[in-house]
TORKOL-4160 file (C-alpha; in steps of 0.2 Angstrom, whole numbers, padded with zeros to 4 digits, m for minus):
390
<pt num="1" X="m0897" Y="m0790" Z="0697"/>
<pt num="2" X="m0887" Y="m0774" Z="0702"/>
<pt num="3" X="m0901" Y="m0761" Z="0698"/>
<pt num="4" X="m0906" Y="m0751" Z="0714"/>
<pt num="5" X="m0899" Y="m0765" Z="0725"/>
<pt num="6" X="m0889" Y="m0759" Z="0741"/>
<pt num="7" X="m0873" Y="m0767" Z="0733"/>
<pt num="8" X="m0876" Y="m0756" Z="0717"/>
<pt num="9" X="m0878" Y="m0740" Z="0727"/>
<pt num="10" X="m0863" Y="m0744" Z="0738"/>
<pt num="11" X="m0852" Y="m0748" Z="0724"/>
<pt num="12" X="m0859" Y="m0735" Z="0712"/>
<pt num="13" X="m0864" Y="m0748" Z="0699"/>
<pt num="14" X="m0873" Y="m0742" Z="0684"/>
<pt num="15" X="m0885" Y="m0752" Z="0674"/>
<pt num="16" X="m0881" Y="m0753" Z="0655"/>
<pt num="17" X="m0890" Y="m0760" Z="0640"/>
<pt num="18" X="m0882" Y="m0764" Z="0623"/>
<pt num="19" X="m0888" Y="m0772" Z="0607"/>
<pt num="20" X="m0888" Y="m0791" Z="0607"/>
<pt num="21" X="m0876" Y="m0797" Z="0594"/>
<pt num="22" X="m0881" Y="m0808" Z="0580"/>
<pt num="23" X="m0889" Y="m0808" Z="0562"/>
<pt num="24" X="m0902" Y="m0795" Z="0559"/>
<pt num="25" X="m0918" Y="m0795" Z="0549"/>
<pt num="26" X="m0911" Y="m0781" Z="0538"/>
<pt num="27" X="m0894" Y="m0777" Z="0532"/>
<pt num="28" X="m0887" Y="m0760" Z="0527"/>
<pt num="29" X="m0873" Y="m0766" Z="0515"/>
<pt num="30" X="m0876" Y="m0775" Z="0498"/>
<pt num="31" X="m0864" Y="m0790" Z="0500"/>
<pt num="32" X="m0858" Y="m0789" Z="0482"/>
<pt num="33" X="m0852" Y="m0771" Z="0485"/>
<pt num="34" X="m0843" Y="m0775" Z="0501"/>
<pt num="35" X="m0824" Y="m0774" Z="0502"/>
<pt num="36" X="m0817" Y="m0778" Z="0520"/>
<pt num="37" X="m0801" Y="m0776" Z="0528"/>
<pt num="38" X="m0795" Y="m0786" Z="0544"/>
<pt num="39" X="m0780" Y="m0780" Z="0554"/>
<pt num="40" X="m0772" Y="m0786" Z="0570"/>
<pt num="41" X="m0763" Y="m0774" Z="0582"/>
<pt num="42" X="m0753" Y="m0775" Z="0598"/>
<pt num="43" X="m0745" Y="m0790" Z="0606"/>
<pt num="44" X="m0749" Y="m0808" Z="0601"/>
<pt num="45" X="m0762" Y="m0818" Z="0610"/>
<pt num="46" X="m0769" Y="m0835" Z="0608"/>
<pt num="47" X="m0784" Y="m0835" Z="0596"/>
<pt num="48" X="m0780" Y="m0821" Z="0584"/>
<pt num="49" X="m0780" Y="m0833" Z="0569"/>
<pt num="50" X="m0796" Y="m0840" Z="0575"/>
<pt num="51" X="m0805" Y="m0823" Z="0575"/>
<pt num="52" X="m0797" Y="m0819" Z="0557"/>
<pt num="53" X="m0804" Y="m0836" Z="0551"/>
<pt num="54" X="m0821" Y="m0833" Z="0558"/>
<pt num="55" X="m0823" Y="m0815" Z="0551"/>
<pt num="56" X="m0817" Y="m0821" Z="0534"/>
<pt num="57" X="m0828" Y="m0836" Z="0534"/>
<pt num="58" X="m0843" Y="m0826" Z="0539"/>
<pt num="59" X="m0840" Y="m0813" Z="0526"/>
<pt num="60" X="m0837" Y="m0825" Z="0511"/>
<pt num="61" X="m0847" Y="m0840" Z="0516"/>
<pt num="62" X="m0863" Y="m0832" Z="0524"/>
<pt num="63" X="m0864" Y="m0815" Z="0516"/>
<pt num="64" X="m0854" Y="m0819" Z="0500"/>
<pt num="65" X="m0845" Y="m0802" Z="0500"/>
<pt num="66" X="m0834" Y="m0796" Z="0486"/>
<pt num="67" X="m0817" Y="m0795" Z="0494"/>
<pt num="68" X="m0808" Y="m0798" Z="0510"/>
<pt num="69" X="m0791" Y="m0790" Z="0513"/>
<pt num="70" X="m0778" Y="m0794" Z="0527"/>
<pt num="71" X="m0768" Y="m0780" Z="0533"/>
<pt num="72" X="m0750" Y="m0784" Z="0538"/>
<pt num="73" X="m0741" Y="m0779" Z="0554"/>
<pt num="74" X="m0754" Y="m0767" Z="0562"/>
<pt num="75" X="m0760" Y="m0750" Z="0557"/>
<pt num="76" X="m0744" Y="m0746" Z="0547"/>
<pt num="77" X="m0748" Y="m0760" Z="0535"/>
<pt num="78" X="m0763" Y="m0750" Z="0528"/>
<pt num="79" X="m0750" Y="m0739" Z="0519"/>
<pt num="80" X="m0733" Y="m0747" Z="0520"/>
<pt num="81" X="m0736" Y="m0766" Z="0517"/>
<pt num="82" X="m0743" Y="m0776" Z="0503"/>
<pt num="83" X="m0762" Y="m0781" Z="0507"/>
<pt num="84" X="m0765" Y="m0800" Z="0508"/>
<pt num="85" X="m0780" Y="m0809" Z="0499"/>
<pt num="86" X="m0790" Y="m0818" Z="0513"/>
<pt num="87" X="m0801" Y="m0832" Z="0507"/>
<pt num="88" X="m0806" Y="m0849" Z="0512"/>
<pt num="89" X="m0790" Y="m0856" Z="0506"/>
<pt num="90" X="m0778" Y="m0844" Z="0513"/>
<pt num="91" X="m0786" Y="m0845" Z="0530"/>
<pt num="92" X="m0789" Y="m0864" Z="0530"/>
<pt num="93" X="m0782" Y="m0872" Z="0546"/>
<pt num="94" X="m0774" Y="m0856" Z="0552"/>
<pt num="95" X="m0783" Y="m0859" Z="0569"/>
<pt num="96" X="m0771" Y="m0873" Z="0572"/>
<pt num="97" X="m0756" Y="m0860" Z="0572"/>
<pt num="98" X="m0752" Y="m0848" Z="0586"/>
<pt num="99" X="m0749" Y="m0829" Z="0583"/>
<pt num="100" X="m0757" Y="m0820" Z="0568"/>
<pt num="101" X="m0755" Y="m0824" Z="0550"/>
<pt num="102" X="m0756" Y="m0805" Z="0547"/>
<pt num="103" X="m0742" Y="m0801" Z="0559"/>
<pt num="104" X="m0744" Y="m0787" Z="0572"/>
<pt num="105" X="m0736" Y="m0772" Z="0578"/>
<pt num="106" X="m0739" Y="m0757" Z="0590"/>
<pt num="107" X="m0742" Y="m0739" Z="0584"/>
<pt num="108" X="m0742" Y="m0734" Z="0566"/>
<pt num="109" X="m0759" Y="m0725" Z="0566"/>
<pt num="110" X="m0757" Y="m0711" Z="0553"/>
<pt num="111" X="m0775" Y="m0707" Z="0550"/>
<pt num="112" X="m0773" Y="m0698" Z="0534"/>
<pt num="113" X="m0762" Y="m0712" Z="0526"/>
<pt num="114" X="m0775" Y="m0725" Z="0532"/>
<pt num="115" X="m0790" Y="m0716" Z="0525"/>
<pt num="116" X="m0781" Y="m0713" Z="0508"/>
<pt num="117" X="m0777" Y="m0732" Z="0508"/>
<pt num="118" X="m0795" Y="m0737" Z="0512"/>
<pt num="119" X="m0802" Y="m0725" Z="0499"/>
<pt num="120" X="m0790" Y="m0732" Z="0486"/>
<pt num="121" X="m0795" Y="m0750" Z="0489"/>
<pt num="122" X="m0813" Y="m0745" Z="0491"/>
<pt num="123" X="m0815" Y="m0753" Z="0508"/>
<pt num="124" X="m0831" Y="m0750" Z="0517"/>
<pt num="125" X="m0829" Y="m0762" Z="0532"/>
<pt num="126" X="m0814" Y="m0762" Z="0543"/>
<pt num="127" X="m0812" Y="m0776" Z="0557"/>
<pt num="128" X="m0799" Y="m0772" Z="0570"/>
<pt num="129" X="m0793" Y="m0785" Z="0583"/>
<pt num="130" X="m0783" Y="m0777" Z="0597"/>
<pt num="131" X="m0783" Y="m0769" Z="0614"/>
<pt num="132" X="m0788" Y="m0752" Z="0621"/>
<pt num="133" X="m0776" Y="m0741" Z="0610"/>
<pt num="134" X="m0781" Y="m0751" Z="0595"/>
<pt num="135" X="m0799" Y="m0748" Z="0598"/>
<pt num="136" X="m0797" Y="m0730" Z="0601"/>
<pt num="137" X="m0788" Y="m0729" Z="0584"/>
<pt num="138" X="m0802" Y="m0738" Z="0576"/>
<pt num="139" X="m0815" Y="m0726" Z="0583"/>
<pt num="140" X="m0804" Y="m0712" Z="0576"/>
<pt num="141" X="m0806" Y="m0720" Z="0558"/>
<pt num="142" X="m0825" Y="m0722" Z="0561"/>
<pt num="143" X="m0827" Y="m0704" Z="0566"/>
<pt num="144" X="m0817" Y="m0698" Z="0551"/>
<pt num="145" X="m0827" Y="m0709" Z="0539"/>
<pt num="146" X="m0843" Y="m0701" Z="0546"/>
<pt num="147" X="m0835" Y="m0684" Z="0544"/>
<pt num="148" X="m0831" Y="m0687" Z="0526"/>
<pt num="149" X="m0848" Y="m0695" Z="0524"/>
<pt num="150" X="m0841" Y="m0711" Z="0518"/>
<pt num="151" X="m0853" Y="m0726" Z="0522"/>
<pt num="152" X="m0840" Y="m0737" Z="0531"/>
<pt num="153" X="m0842" Y="m0749" Z="0546"/>
<pt num="154" X="m0827" Y="m0749" Z="0558"/>
<pt num="155" X="m0828" Y="m0762" Z="0572"/>
<pt num="156" X="m0817" Y="m0772" Z="0583"/>
<pt num="157" X="m0815" Y="m0788" Z="0593"/>
<pt num="158" X="m0807" Y="m0784" Z="0610"/>
<pt num="159" X="m0790" Y="m0793" Z="0613"/>
<pt num="160" X="m0780" Y="m0792" Z="0629"/>
<pt num="161" X="m0771" Y="m0807" Z="0636"/>
<pt num="162" X="m0772" Y="m0798" Z="0653"/>
<pt num="163" X="m0791" Y="m0799" Z="0653"/>
<pt num="164" X="m0793" Y="m0781" Z="0658"/>
<pt num="165" X="m0806" Y="m0775" Z="0645"/>
<pt num="166" X="m0821" Y="m0766" Z="0653"/>
<pt num="167" X="m0838" Y="m0774" Z="0653"/>
<pt num="168" X="m0834" Y="m0791" Z="0645"/>
<pt num="169" X="m0835" Y="m0807" Z="0655"/>
<pt num="170" X="m0818" Y="m0813" Z="0648"/>
<pt num="171" X="m0806" Y="m0809" Z="0634"/>
<pt num="172" X="m0802" Y="m0822" Z="0621"/>
<pt num="173" X="m0785" Y="m0831" Z="0624"/>
<pt num="174" X="m0786" Y="m0829" Z="0643"/>
<pt num="175" X="m0791" Y="m0847" Z="0646"/>
<pt num="176" X="m0777" Y="m0853" Z="0635"/>
<pt num="177" X="m0764" Y="m0842" Z="0644"/>
<pt num="178" X="m0769" Y="m0848" Z="0661"/>
<pt num="179" X="m0767" Y="m0866" Z="0655"/>
<pt num="180" X="m0750" Y="m0863" Z="0648"/>
<pt num="181" X="m0745" Y="m0854" Z="0663"/>
<pt num="182" X="m0750" Y="m0869" Z="0674"/>
<pt num="183" X="m0738" Y="m0880" Z="0664"/>
<pt num="184" X="m0724" Y="m0867" Z="0667"/>
<pt num="185" X="m0728" Y="m0866" Z="0686"/>
<pt num="186" X="m0727" Y="m0885" Z="0687"/>
<pt num="187" X="m0710" Y="m0885" Z="0679"/>
<pt num="188" X="m0704" Y="m0871" Z="0691"/>
<pt num="189" X="m0710" Y="m0882" Z="0705"/>
<pt num="190" X="m0699" Y="m0896" Z="0700"/>
<pt num="191" X="m0684" Y="m0884" Z="0698"/>
<pt num="192" X="m0687" Y="m0877" Z="0716"/>
<pt num="193" X="m0690" Y="m0894" Z="0724"/>
<pt num="194" X="m0675" Y="m0902" Z="0716"/>
<pt num="195" X="m0664" Y="m0888" Z="0722"/>
<pt num="196" X="m0657" Y="m0887" Z="0740"/>
<pt num="197" X="m0669" Y="m0875" Z="0749"/>
<pt num="198" X="m0674" Y="m0869" Z="0731"/>
<pt num="199" X="m0685" Y="m0854" Z="0726"/>
<pt num="200" X="m0694" Y="m0854" Z="0710"/>
<pt num="201" X="m0700" Y="m0838" Z="0703"/>
<pt num="202" X="m0712" Y="m0837" Z="0688"/>
<pt num="203" X="m0716" Y="m0820" Z="0680"/>
<pt num="204" X="m0733" Y="m0820" Z="0671"/>
<pt num="205" X="m0742" Y="m0806" Z="0660"/>
<pt num="206" X="m0751" Y="m0793" Z="0669"/>
<pt num="207" X="m0746" Y="m0775" Z="0668"/>
<pt num="208" X="m0759" Y="m0767" Z="0679"/>
<pt num="209" X="m0769" Y="m0782" Z="0684"/>
<pt num="210" X="m0765" Y="m0799" Z="0690"/>
<pt num="211" X="m0779" Y="m0810" Z="0683"/>
<pt num="212" X="m0767" Y="m0823" Z="0674"/>
<pt num="213" X="m0756" Y="m0824" Z="0690"/>
<pt num="214" X="m0771" Y="m0826" Z="0701"/>
<pt num="215" X="m0780" Y="m0839" Z="0690"/>
<pt num="216" X="m0765" Y="m0849" Z="0686"/>
<pt num="217" X="m0761" Y="m0850" Z="0705"/>
<pt num="218" X="m0778" Y="m0856" Z="0709"/>
<pt num="219" X="m0778" Y="m0869" Z="0695"/>
<pt num="220" X="m0760" Y="m0876" Z="0699"/>
<pt num="221" X="m0763" Y="m0877" Z="0718"/>
<pt num="222" X="m0744" Y="m0878" Z="0721"/>
<pt num="223" X="m0740" Y="m0860" Z="0722"/>
<pt num="224" X="m0734" Y="m0853" Z="0739"/>
<pt num="225" X="m0734" Y="m0834" Z="0735"/>
<pt num="226" X="m0744" Y="m0825" Z="0722"/>
<pt num="227" X="m0739" Y="m0806" Z="0719"/>
<pt num="228" X="m0750" Y="m0795" Z="0709"/>
<pt num="229" X="m0750" Y="m0776" Z="0705"/>
<pt num="230" X="m0766" Y="m0773" Z="0715"/>
<pt num="231" X="m0757" Y="m0779" Z="0731"/>
<pt num="232" X="m0741" Y="m0770" Z="0736"/>
<pt num="233" X="m0727" Y="m0780" Z="0746"/>
<pt num="234" X="m0712" Y="m0776" Z="0756"/>
<pt num="235" X="m0697" Y="m0787" Z="0753"/>
<pt num="236" X="m0692" Y="m0790" Z="0771"/>
<pt num="237" X="m0710" Y="m0797" Z="0775"/>
<pt num="238" X="m0710" Y="m0807" Z="0758"/>
<pt num="239" X="m0693" Y="m0816" Z="0761"/>
<pt num="240" X="m0696" Y="m0819" Z="0780"/>
<pt num="241" X="m0712" Y="m0829" Z="0774"/>
<pt num="242" X="m0703" Y="m0837" Z="0760"/>
<pt num="243" X="m0690" Y="m0843" Z="0773"/>
<pt num="244" X="m0704" Y="m0851" Z="0784"/>
<pt num="245" X="m0711" Y="m0860" Z="0769"/>
<pt num="246" X="m0693" Y="m0867" Z="0764"/>
<pt num="247" X="m0691" Y="m0872" Z="0782"/>
<pt num="248" X="m0708" Y="m0881" Z="0782"/>
<pt num="249" X="m0707" Y="m0890" Z="0765"/>
<pt num="250" X="m0689" Y="m0887" Z="0758"/>
<pt num="251" X="m0694" Y="m0875" Z="0744"/>
<pt num="252" X="m0704" Y="m0860" Z="0740"/>
<pt num="253" X="m0713" Y="m0856" Z="0723"/>
<pt num="254" X="m0717" Y="m0838" Z="0719"/>
<pt num="255" X="m0728" Y="m0832" Z="0705"/>
<pt num="256" X="m0727" Y="m0813" Z="0701"/>
<pt num="257" X="m0737" Y="m0803" Z="0688"/>
<pt num="258" X="m0726" Y="m0792" Z="0678"/>
<pt num="259" X="m0733" Y="m0776" Z="0685"/>
<pt num="260" X="m0732" Y="m0781" Z="0703"/>
<pt num="261" X="m0721" Y="m0771" Z="0715"/>
<pt num="262" X="m0721" Y="m0755" Z="0706"/>
<pt num="263" X="m0717" Y="m0746" Z="0723"/>
<pt num="264" X="m0700" Y="m0753" Z="0722"/>
<pt num="265" X="m0696" Y="m0744" Z="0705"/>
<pt num="266" X="m0702" Y="m0727" Z="0710"/>
<pt num="267" X="m0692" Y="m0714" Z="0700"/>
<pt num="268" X="m0687" Y="m0727" Z="0687"/>
<pt num="269" X="m0692" Y="m0722" Z="0669"/>
<pt num="270" X="m0688" Y="m0733" Z="0655"/>
<pt num="271" X="m0699" Y="m0724" Z="0642"/>
<pt num="272" X="m0714" Y="m0730" Z="0633"/>
<pt num="273" X="m0717" Y="m0742" Z="0619"/>
<pt num="274" X="m0724" Y="m0737" Z="0602"/>
<pt num="275" X="m0742" Y="m0740" Z="0609"/>
<pt num="276" X="m0738" Y="m0727" Z="0623"/>
<pt num="277" X="m0737" Y="m0740" Z="0637"/>
<pt num="278" X="m0724" Y="m0738" Z="0650"/>
<pt num="279" X="m0710" Y="m0750" Z="0649"/>
<pt num="280" X="m0709" Y="m0759" Z="0665"/>
<pt num="281" X="m0693" Y="m0764" Z="0674"/>
<pt num="282" X="m0691" Y="m0783" Z="0676"/>
<pt num="283" X="m0699" Y="m0788" Z="0693"/>
<pt num="284" X="m0693" Y="m0806" Z="0690"/>
<pt num="285" X="m0675" Y="m0802" Z="0689"/>
<pt num="286" X="m0677" Y="m0790" Z="0703"/>
<pt num="287" X="m0684" Y="m0803" Z="0715"/>
<pt num="288" X="m0671" Y="m0816" Z="0710"/>
<pt num="289" X="m0657" Y="m0804" Z="0714"/>
<pt num="290" X="m0665" Y="m0798" Z="0730"/>
<pt num="291" X="m0669" Y="m0815" Z="0736"/>
<pt num="292" X="m0651" Y="m0821" Z="0733"/>
<pt num="293" X="m0644" Y="m0806" Z="0743"/>
<pt num="294" X="m0657" Y="m0808" Z="0757"/>
<pt num="295" X="m0654" Y="m0826" Z="0760"/>
<pt num="296" X="m0635" Y="m0825" Z="0758"/>
<pt num="297" X="m0635" Y="m0811" Z="0771"/>
<pt num="298" X="m0644" Y="m0823" Z="0783"/>
<pt num="299" X="m0631" Y="m0836" Z="0781"/>
<pt num="300" X="m0641" Y="m0848" Z="0771"/>
<pt num="301" X="m0638" Y="m0846" Z="0752"/>
<pt num="302" X="m0652" Y="m0853" Z="0741"/>
<pt num="303" X="m0654" Y="m0858" Z="0723"/>
<pt num="304" X="m0666" Y="m0847" Z="0714"/>
<pt num="305" X="m0674" Y="m0852" Z="0698"/>
<pt num="306" X="m0682" Y="m0839" Z="0687"/>
<pt num="307" X="m0693" Y="m0842" Z="0672"/>
<pt num="308" X="m0701" Y="m0829" Z="0661"/>
<pt num="309" X="m0713" Y="m0838" Z="0649"/>
<pt num="310" X="m0722" Y="m0823" Z="0642"/>
<pt num="311" X="m0718" Y="m0825" Z="0624"/>
<pt num="312" X="m0721" Y="m0844" Z="0625"/>
<pt num="313" X="m0738" Y="m0842" Z="0633"/>
<pt num="314" X="m0744" Y="m0828" Z="0621"/>
<pt num="315" X="m0739" Y="m0837" Z="0605"/>
<pt num="316" X="m0747" Y="m0854" Z="0607"/>
<pt num="317" X="m0763" Y="m0859" Z="0597"/>
<pt num="318" X="m0780" Y="m0857" Z="0606"/>
<pt num="319" X="m0787" Y="m0870" Z="0617"/>
<pt num="320" X="m0804" Y="m0878" Z="0612"/>
<pt num="321" X="m0814" Y="m0867" Z="0623"/>
<pt num="322" X="m0805" Y="m0851" Z="0617"/>
<pt num="323" X="m0807" Y="m0857" Z="0599"/>
<pt num="324" X="m0826" Y="m0859" Z="0601"/>
<pt num="325" X="m0826" Y="m0841" Z="0609"/>
<pt num="326" X="m0816" Y="m0833" Z="0595"/>
<pt num="327" X="m0827" Y="m0841" Z="0582"/>
<pt num="328" X="m0843" Y="m0833" Z="0590"/>
<pt num="329" X="m0834" Y="m0816" Z="0592"/>
<pt num="330" X="m0828" Y="m0816" Z="0574"/>
<pt num="331" X="m0845" Y="m0821" Z="0567"/>
<pt num="332" X="m0855" Y="m0809" Z="0578"/>
<pt num="333" X="m0845" Y="m0794" Z="0574"/>
<pt num="334" X="m0848" Y="m0797" Z="0555"/>
<pt num="335" X="m0867" Y="m0797" Z="0558"/>
<pt num="336" X="m0865" Y="m0780" Z="0567"/>
<pt num="337" X="m0855" Y="m0773" Z="0553"/>
<pt num="338" X="m0867" Y="m0779" Z="0539"/>
<pt num="339" X="m0881" Y="m0772" Z="0548"/>
<pt num="340" X="m0873" Y="m0755" Z="0546"/>
<pt num="341" X="m0866" Y="m0752" Z="0564"/>
<pt num="342" X="m0850" Y="m0743" Z="0566"/>
<pt num="343" X="m0839" Y="m0738" Z="0581"/>
<pt num="344" X="m0843" Y="m0754" Z="0591"/>
<pt num="345" X="m0834" Y="m0769" Z="0598"/>
<pt num="346" X="m0841" Y="m0786" Z="0601"/>
<pt num="347" X="m0840" Y="m0794" Z="0618"/>
<pt num="348" X="m0848" Y="m0807" Z="0629"/>
<pt num="349" X="m0857" Y="m0800" Z="0644"/>
<pt num="350" X="m0868" Y="m0810" Z="0656"/>
<pt num="351" X="m0869" Y="m0825" Z="0644"/>
<pt num="352" X="m0874" Y="m0815" Z="0629"/>
<pt num="353" X="m0864" Y="m0808" Z="0614"/>
<pt num="354" X="m0867" Y="m0789" Z="0613"/>
<pt num="355" X="m0861" Y="m0774" Z="0603"/>
<pt num="356" X="m0853" Y="m0761" Z="0615"/>
<pt num="357" X="m0849" Y="m0744" Z="0609"/>
<pt num="358" X="m0830" Y="m0741" Z="0608"/>
<pt num="359" X="m0831" Y="m0725" Z="0617"/>
<pt num="360" X="m0839" Y="m0734" Z="0632"/>
<pt num="361" X="m0827" Y="m0748" Z="0632"/>
<pt num="362" X="m0812" Y="m0737" Z="0631"/>
<pt num="363" X="m0818" Y="m0724" Z="0644"/>
<pt num="364" X="m0802" Y="m0719" Z="0653"/>
<pt num="365" X="m0811" Y="m0719" Z="0670"/>
<pt num="366" X="m0814" Y="m0737" Z="0669"/>
<pt num="367" X="m0800" Y="m0748" Z="0675"/>
<pt num="368" X="m0802" Y="m0767" Z="0676"/>
<pt num="369" X="m0791" Y="m0774" Z="0690"/>
<pt num="370" X="m0792" Y="m0788" Z="0703"/>
<pt num="371" X="m0803" Y="m0783" Z="0718"/>
<pt num="372" X="m0792" Y="m0789" Z="0733"/>
<pt num="373" X="m0808" Y="m0789" Z="0743"/>
<pt num="374" X="m0817" Y="m0801" Z="0731"/>
<pt num="375" X="m0820" Y="m0819" Z="0735"/>
<pt num="376" X="m0810" Y="m0825" Z="0720"/>
<pt num="377" X="m0794" Y="m0816" Z="0727"/>
<pt num="378" X="m0797" Y="m0822" Z="0744"/>
<pt num="379" X="m0799" Y="m0840" Z="0738"/>
<pt num="380" X="m0782" Y="m0838" Z="0730"/>
<pt num="381" X="m0775" Y="m0832" Z="0746"/>
<pt num="382" X="m0783" Y="m0847" Z="0755"/>
<pt num="383" X="m0775" Y="m0859" Z="0743"/>
<pt num="384" X="m0757" Y="m0851" Z="0745"/>
<pt num="385" X="m0759" Y="m0848" Z="0764"/>
<pt num="386" X="m0749" Y="m0832" Z="0761"/>
<pt num="387" X="m0751" Y="m0817" Z="0773"/>
<pt num="388" X="m0751" Y="m0799" Z="0767"/>
<pt num="389" X="m0733" Y="m0792" Z="0764"/>
<pt num="390" X="m0737" Y="m0774" Z="0767"/>
């Protein structure tokens, strides 16, 4: 609908076409000769076990391949951990468990060691479940296999709880995360409301984008202020408005994404994690301290209740809708690999499952963030009634 439209021209939108996911008439690999490996990398996210189960089931039940291995604790597991035998029994009912039965970690991408391990086990299909950095690592393996003329399919399923993967409609686990976040927000409301002139602060995931915070705010309908990385804020304006809210209803509930307020930490360098991501200062603790100091200076001390449910939210089992989504992703990516495709990821776009080249998906020029001029963001602002704080 964007092709040659005034909106497309104004926004610089480009029309793209990708292969429709699903079973193909011809397959490249002989199933009896397929040895596959599945690895999960990065942070936890609801639905990881569902994807593992779906990939394993599709390989063994639909294609009856020779072997499916599970790689423990991310890329380093290829060369430093025991490989796990994945089959119908070892993956039975794992969808009811949060996290990943394979374990996960960041970093550890040693190409030479990984290639040697794959050759030793005669692996010719690699399934990677992870985010941007994980997919870039998968693409490196795919390219190296091609350079060595090894017939190997390396493919991925995009995973990010922040919902910031380019092109796809939504990342798996996002709906579950929003649902769990709403539960925490409701608890924070009770804490704030049952304190004299109380303030509740809930910090949610969202390093560079505020999708979880925004959608949880919309879903809960009890949040007074929502702060996301895309919209800067000044403390004075923020606390002045919080004071008005408290005077009106006796409490104030604030939801903040972990990457919000970056302008308040200019010059602060806490280093990077093993994936190369910048370690962020704790915006929740910062706001709690500043709020206490501000209200105390005004002669009206307030109770501030701060909740950080990040680990709680990301480690729960997938919701029913996410479970269905994960199953489709896992099955679809197997069809692509069996047909001989490599260097791709499987995603849901415009109500269709498609195969997206990893190089396109991980293009550094593409940043997925909340558009603060969008209808969804302004609906959220309409719900909270908050002004701009900058």
